C-alpha positions, 0 to 999 in steps of 0.5 A: 825118095823124092817129093815135090811141093806145089806153088800152094805148099802142098805135095804134088799128086801124080796123075797121067799128066804130072809125074815124077820119074825116079832112077838112081841119081836122077829124078825128073818131074814132068808136067805134060799139060802145063797151064799158066796157073802152074807158074810159081815156086816149087820146092823139091825134097830128096831124102834117103837113109843118110839125110835130106836136101831141098831146093826151090825152083821158079817155074814160069809157064808161058802160053796164050792167056785166057779171054780178058774179063769184061766189060769192054770199054770203048772211048776216044772214038774217032774216024780212024780209031778208038781206045779199048780197055778191059780187065786182065784175064783171070790166069794172068796173076 
């Protein structure tokens, strides 16, 4: 048996996009639609009648971030440019 714990410490619930394919001596977790919020440390636990073993894996999803948070602050305005400042996107943390 194989169980995967999410980056929030809760077991991963299988869906159409998230699944665990388990065949003898080979288990693979799949996430067909990852987003940046899926990044984090996952714990994989394999067990059978002889015992249990676990490992942690760090997952980093690299993709286009969501839109930056406002407000947009414009400063240092000159004829050839200006300085723009805004808050990080919510999914960058």
